[in-house]
N, C-alpha and C positions, 0 to 999 in steps of 0.2 A: 605089181605095185611099183611105182617109180621110186628112184632113190630119194627124192625130196619128200615124197609122201611117207616113205618108210622112216625117214629121219624125224618128221613131224610126229608120226605115230609113237616113236620111242620117247620123244620129249613129253607128249601128252600123257602116255601111260605111266612114265616115271613120276611125273608131277602129280597125277591122281593118287598114286600110291603114297606119295609124300603128304598130300592133303589128308587122306584117311588116317595115316599113322600119326600125324601131328595133332589132329583133332581128338583122337583117342587118348594120346598122351596128355594133352591139355586138360581133358575132362578128369582123368585120374589124378593128375598132379594138383589141379585146383581143389579137388575134394580133399586130398591129403593135406594140402597147404592150409585150408580153412579149418579143418578139424584139429590140426596140430599147432595152429597159430604160428606157422612158419612163413615169414616174408620171402625167404629164399626160394621155397618151393612154389609159392604163388607166382613170383616173378618168372620162375622157370616155366610155369604153365602159360603165362602171357607170351613168353618167348616162343613157345610151341605154336601158339595161335598166329604169331607174326610169320613163322615158318610156313604155316598153311597158306597164309596170304601171299607169301613169296611164290609158292607153287602155283597159285591161281594166276598171278602176274606172269609167270613163266609160260603157262598155257596160252594166255591172251597174246603174249608177245610172239609165241610160235605161230599162232593162227594168223596174226596180222602180218608177220614176216613172210608168210607163204602166199600172200596176195600176189596175183600176176602183175607183171610190169604194165604200166600204162603210159599215156602221153606225158603226164606230169612227172612221173618217176620211171624213166625208161630202163633203169637198171634194177627195178624191183624194190621190195621193202625189207630186204634182209637185215639192214642196220637197226631195225626196230628191236631185234634181239639184244643188241648192245644197250639200248635205252632201257629195256626191261631189266637187264642185269644191273644197270645203274640204280634203278628204283629199288631193287632188292638190297643193294649195298646201303642205300639210305635207310631202309627199314632196319637193317642190322645195326647201323649206327644209332638210330633212334632207340632201339631196344637197349643198347649198351648205355646210352645216356640216362634213360629211364631207370634202368637197374642201379646205376650209380646214385641217382637222386634218392630212390627208395632206400637203398642201403645206408646212405648218410643219415636219413631220417631215423632209421632203426638204431643207428649208433648213438644218436642224440637221445632218443626215447626208446630204450630197449624193451622187448617183450619176450618172456620166456616161452620157448616152444615146448610141445609135448608130443614126442614121437612114439608111435606104436610099432610093434614088429611088422604089422601089415603094411604100414606106410613106408617102412624101410625097404621091404621087399619090392613094393611098387616102384620106388625111386631106383633101386638096383636094376629092375627089369627095364626101366626107362633108359638107363645108361646103355644097356646092351642093344636095345632097339635103335637108339640114336646112332650108335657106332655103325651098325649094319646098314641103316638107312642112309647115313652120310656117305659111306663107301660106295653104296649102290648108285645113289644119285650122282655123285661126283664122277664115278667110273663111266656111267652112261653119258654124262656131259662131255667128257673127254672123247668118248667114242664118236659122238655125233657133232663135236665141235660147237657145243652150246654154252656160251658164257653164262647164261642164266642158270642152267642146271649145275654148272661147276660152282657158281656162287652159292646156290642153295645147298649143295652137298657140303661145301666148306663150312657153311653156317651150321648145318646139322652136326658136323664133327665138333665144332666149337661148343654146341649145346651139350654134347656128351661129356665134355670137360666140365661144364657148369653143373650138370646133374651129378657127376662124380664128386665134385667138390661139395655139393649140397649133402650127398650121402656121407662123406667123410666128416663134415661138420655135425651131422645128426648123430653119427656114431660116437664122436668125441663128447657131445653133450650127454648122450645116453650113459656113457661109462664114467664120465668125470664131472658132469654137471656144468661144464664150462661152455657157454654159448658164444660161438665164434662166427655164426652164419652172417651177421650183418657186416663184419669186417671182411669175411670171405667174399660176400656179395660185391663189396666195393672193389676188391682185387680182381674178381672175375669180370666185372663191368669194364675195367680198363682193357682187358684182353679183347672183349667184344668190340669196344670202340676202335681199338687198333686194327682188328680184323676188318671192320666195316670201312675204315679209311683206306686200307690196302686194297680191298675189293673195288672201292670207288675209284681209286687212282688207276688201277688196271683197266677198268671199263672206260674211263675218260680217255685213257691213252689209246684204246682201240677206236673210239669215236673220232679222236683227233687225226688218226692215221699213223700207223707204225711202219717201220722199215720192214720190207719183205723178209720172210723167214729165210735165213741163210741157206739152209740145205735145199729148200725149194727153188730159190733163185739160181743156185749153182746147177741144179738138175735141169731147170728149164734152159739155161744157156748151153749146157752140155747137149741137150736134145737138139737145139737149134744148130749147133756146130756139127752135129752128126749128118746133117743134110749135105749132099754132095755140092762142092764148090764154095761153101760158106767158110770164110777165113777168120771169122770172129763174131761174137755177139756182145753188144755193149748197150749201156744206157737203159737197162731193163728197169722199168717202173711198173710196179703192181699196185693196183688200187682195190681195196676191199669194200665190196658192197653188201657184205653179209658173209657168214661162215663158209658158204659154198659158192660164192660169186666173186671171182677174182678176174679183173680186167687188166691187161698189160699192154705196154708198148715197148718196142725194142729197135735198136739199130743193128744191121748186119753189114759185115765187110765183104764185098764181092769184087772180082776182077773188073777193071774198067773196060773190058772187051764184051761184057755181057749185053745182050739185046733186051728190049722191053718185054718180049714174050717169055724169055727165060726167067727174067726177074719176077714176072707175074706168076709163072708156074711155081717157082721156088717159094715165093711168099705164101701162096695158098697151101703148099705142102707144109710149111712151118706152122701155119695157123691150125691146120688139121691135126698134125702130129702132137703139138703141145697140148691142145685141148684133149686129145685122146689119152695121152700119158699122164698129164698133170691136172686136168680139169681147169685149166687157165685159158681164158679167152684173149687171144692176141688181137687187139683192135686196130693196131697200127704198126707197120714195119717201115722204118727209115733205112736209107741206103748210105753206106760209106763206100766210095769207089777207091779201089786199091790200084796204084800205078803198076803197070806191067810192061809198058812200052818205052820207058824213059830211064836210062841209067843214072842221069843226073838226080832224079827223084830219090833213088836209093841212097845216094851220097848225102843229100840234104836231110833225108829222114834219119840217117844214122847220127849225124852231127846234132840235129834237133833233139833226138832222144837222149843223147848224152847230156845236153844242157838241161833239159826238163827234169830228168830223173836224178840229177845230181843234187837237187834240192830236197830237204826234209819235207815230210807231210804230202808228198806227191804220191798218190795211190796208183794212178794209171795215166797213160797217154795213149790215145787211140784215134782212129778216123783220119789218119794222116793222108793228105793228097797234095801233090804239087802239079799245078797247071803251068806248063812251060810257055804257053801262048801269052798268058797275062802275068806270069811270074808271081802267081798267088800260092802261098803256103797256107793250108788249112789243117787244123787238128784240134782235138778236144783234150782237156786235162781234167782230172778229178783231184781236188785238194781235200785232204782230211779235215773233218769238222774240228779236230783238235788243234789245227793251226791257229796261232795267236791272231794273225791278221791275214785272212785268205785273199782279200783284195790286193793288199800290198805284195804278197807273194806272187800273185797273178801278174801284176805290173812288172815285177823284177824279171820274171821269166819272159814276158813279152819283150822287154827292152833288150835282154841278152840275145834272144833269137833275132830280133831286128838288127842289132849291131853286127851279128854274125853274117846275116844276109841282107845288107842294106839295099840291095837292088830289088828285093822282093816286097810284096805287100802281104801282110799277115792277117789271117782270120783265125783267132784262137778262142775257142768256146770253153768257158769254165762250167763243167757239168756238176750236177749234184750227186753226192755219194748216196744213191738211193737203194742200191742192192749190192750184195757180195758177188 
């Protein structure tokens, strides 16, 4: 079984278990809710049905995401999993809003519940099942990097809190005659809405495109620099086309004496090594030539580095090259996003370097701070 098929199998198996568990819980809770005249328990049952629907969406998302790449979508359909996670977030949000509305109705027109020992045992068992189910689903989600499963697992853990609160309200009513479930339902719904908004925010952030994970970016650069002759790896940009599909481009610094055949061989080595160690596809490798035959270049580079790095918010200077024939100075700078005016800072640096070397032509590239 391939790694992708194994991943899909885990997602489907986990989701099916979630569907069966939630349908059973919904049936038991609905029965208890109607017999005991408890709006909190009935809403909890409805919430379990929404969880079952979330698991169905997760399965559909996993199946669609596993479709092979085609001409229209050459990088595959992996991002569908983020869309399915977003749909689940909306379902959680809807469940929270519905619970809030129903709780407010019961506050305005209260109805006395009637709990039996059997109903309390069922609610208690539901709490235990939901905690186990939530931990299981969320754990598998993290294991296979499935945002949909993680969202479903988090939702299940939130449900265990709801069921616990319902049980506490039932016990308070049983022993004191004080009915708090409508108010408790309103408080719980706030937490559900908050959870739904947070999940939606995280999923939308994934769809928009997030910064590469710091540890992975550093490891990829370290691997590249381990190749003989490479003097630095810069401008690493990683694009996520699904949980297991990362495409990247990078610039490498190499001596200006290298020939095309050695560059070609080294580039292929980098692509193979990075894919094998980190499962990242290097789709493009740019070249920064490092001066090795010009003493003047070293002097210019030293002065330029002092000028550039003397400014706040400069994260890095790289790709320096001095062409003696044309008196061209080329290098890249990375300016922190926290800088108040990045364009203004870039112009200040440009002017200072130009004033220091008036006889030279400058080519300064302001790179994006895309990875650590």
